[in-house]
C-alpha angles and dihedrals in degrees: 000000000000116000124186104221118224121165119250092007130109110237125211140187132161141206132203119230113208123199103208094176137081096248133076114259126206118204139185130191121217128184138194089225110044095163092055099049140048117204121194119219095013090179135019151137122257119205120230108286088004134127138218126196114218119198121207116199124186117206118244113282120222094201135026116262114254111264088343087276117153129185095182116124138182127208123201112203120193138176136174110270138187126259089251095056114115133187089259090058093056109105132166091250089067086069100047119104092235094057105035139034125208097038113167125194133190121195121210123191121209115235121192119219127192113271097260094059119096114240118240135168122260111257116240135150097194115142118255101204109014102293091333103100142005139198123243 
């Protein structure tokens, strides 16, 4: 994820999750810095051949990051779900190897850009749940 850093301003970017398969897919977004970012929605169910836009918002920063280096990361976990699965049904245990097979994860690194650069999502076509979904 590319974020254009401006002091004392919230920064946002978004990605679109595409389910290219014929089954429902549940997803959950995790981060290494939960107090610094707000992710909406941070979990959801995508219908077959459906999409979901996920917004990433970084809280306002009081000082510039050293050398524009960032160690923050996000992980999008996904798994095939049933038609009856709702957002309220999504729990972390769905994404543990002991409780679920076919878990797919995509890792996204945060990259800071100088304040005059426009933010945009990192491009990737990795599958989200097997061959069920992909990220634009």
